[in-house]
C-alpha positions in Angstrom: 79.8 -3.8 -34.3 76.6 -5.7 -35.3 73.5 -5.4 -33.3 73.6 -9.0 -32.1 77.3 -8.6 -31.0 76.4 -5.4 -29.1 73.5 -7.1 -27.4 75.8 -9.9 -26.3 78.5 -7.5 -25.1 76.0 -5.7 -22.9 74.2 -8.8 -21.7 71.0 -7.8 -23.5 68.6 -10.5 -24.7 67.5 -10.8 -28.3 63.9 -10.0 -27.3 64.7 -7.3 -24.8 63.3 -3.8 -25.6 66.3 -1.5 -25.3 66.0 2.2 -24.5 69.2 4.1 -24.8 71.0 7.2 -24.0 74.3 7.4 -25.8 76.6 10.4 -25.8 78.2 12.8 -23.3 76.5 12.4 -20.0 75.8 15.9 -18.7 73.5 17.2 -16.0 71.3 19.1 -18.5 70.4 16.0 -20.5 67.8 14.8 -18.0 69.3 11.5 -16.9 67.3 11.7 -13.7 64.0 12.1 -15.6 65.1 9.2 -17.9 65.7 6.9 -14.9 62.3 7.9 -13.3 60.5 7.2 -16.6 62.3 3.9 -17.1 61.5 2.8 -13.5 57.8 3.5 -14.2 58.0 1.3 -17.4 59.6 -1.5 -15.5 56.9 -1.2 -12.7 54.1 -1.8 -15.3 52.6 -5.2 -15.7 55.1 -7.6 -17.4 55.2 -8.1 -21.1 56.8 -10.9 -23.0 59.7 -8.6 -23.7 61.9 -7.3 -21.0 62.6 -3.6 -21.0 66.3 -2.6 -20.5 68.0 0.7 -20.4 71.5 1.3 -21.8 73.4 4.4 -20.7 76.6 4.8 -22.6 79.0 7.8 -22.9 81.6 9.9 -21.3 80.3 11.2 -17.9 80.9 14.8 -16.9 83.0 15.4 -13.8 80.0 16.4 -11.8 78.8 15.0 -8.5 75.2 14.9 -9.8 76.2 12.7 -12.7 78.2 10.4 -10.4 75.2 10.0 -8.1 72.9 9.3 -11.1 75.3 6.7 -12.6 75.4 5.0 -9.1 71.6 4.9 -9.1 71.5 3.6 -12.6 74.2 0.9 -11.9 72.2 -0.4 -9.0 69.2 -1.1 -11.1 69.1 -4.7 -12.4 67.6 -3.7 -15.8 70.0 -0.8 -16.5 73.4 -1.3 -18.2 76.0 1.5 -17.8 79.1 1.9 -20.0 80.6 5.2 -18.7 83.2 5.7 -21.4 83.6 7.2 -24.9 82.0 4.7 -27.2 84.1 4.3 -30.4 82.3 4.7 -33.7 82.9 1.1 -34.7 81.0 -0.1 -31.5 77.9 2.0 -32.2 75.0 0.0 -33.7 
């Protein structure tokens, strides 16, 4: 998938700054710290480019991951795709 197509599929603008975590979503990967850091970036004075966070991958069957994905999904600048991402969709 081309970058422009991926951005459209996830609702990301062409000028958005996109941070991403792609891969298996496991407790040891620091998703909570990533969300904390992203929230501090979003709280900073606005720039011409909108910061966005993409979290994509297969989640662990763990209550802590479920809670973190719910937290992430509630944030207006975070996009969550909780599934295995096929190789042809990675860009």
